[in-house]
N, C-alpha and C positions, 0 to 999 in steps of 0.2 A: 422448319427450325434449323438454325445453324449450330453446329458443334463448336463449343467454345475451345479455344486454343489453351493448352495447358500452360500455366505460368511456371517458369523454372524457379526452383528453390535456390537462390543464390548462396545461402548458407551451406547448402549440401556440397557445394564445390570445395569448400574449405577441407573436407575430408574425402577419402576415397569413398565410393558408392558402397562398397561392402561394409565399411565401418558404420556408415549411417544406418544401413539395413539391419545390422547386428544390434546397434543401440536401440533401434525401434522395437525390435523383437524382445529385448530385455525390459524395456519401459512398459510393455503391455502387461507383464506380470507384477509390476510394482503396486498396482491398485492404490495410487495415491488420491487423496481426497482433494477436491477443488476448493480454494479459498481465495476470497477477493478481500483485499485490505484497502482501506481509504484513510491514510494516516493524516491527511489534512482536514478531514471532516471534524466538525465540533464534537467534543465528548458529550456524552449524555449527562447533563448537570443534575438531573433528578437523583442519580446514584450517589451523589456527594453527601457526606454526612453533615449534620448541622454545625458541628464544631469546626470542620474544615471551611465551611462556608463563612462562619464567623471570623476565622483567622484570616481568610483571604480578604474579607471586608476591611479588617483592621489594617492590614498591609496597604491596601488600596487607599484608605483614608490617610495613612501617614504619607504615602507618596503625593497625594493631592495636597496636603498641608505644606510639604516641602516645596512643591511647585509653586503654590500661592505665596510662600514666603520669599521665593527668589524673584518674583515679579514685583 
């Protein structure tokens, strides 16, 4: 097996090596929870209330009527 060459961290060069090491030591104690957000995903429509769905449908119908009248 060949040993893989270590890839340099290009962002580490923006700071002194001591600064990066100190920041990593501090970060270990933060105990942050991981969270993945997908803002462009479709919302769960089953959670919408019936009143909101009815209101949305009426707005969409008004837009459709206006578009048909312009044509």
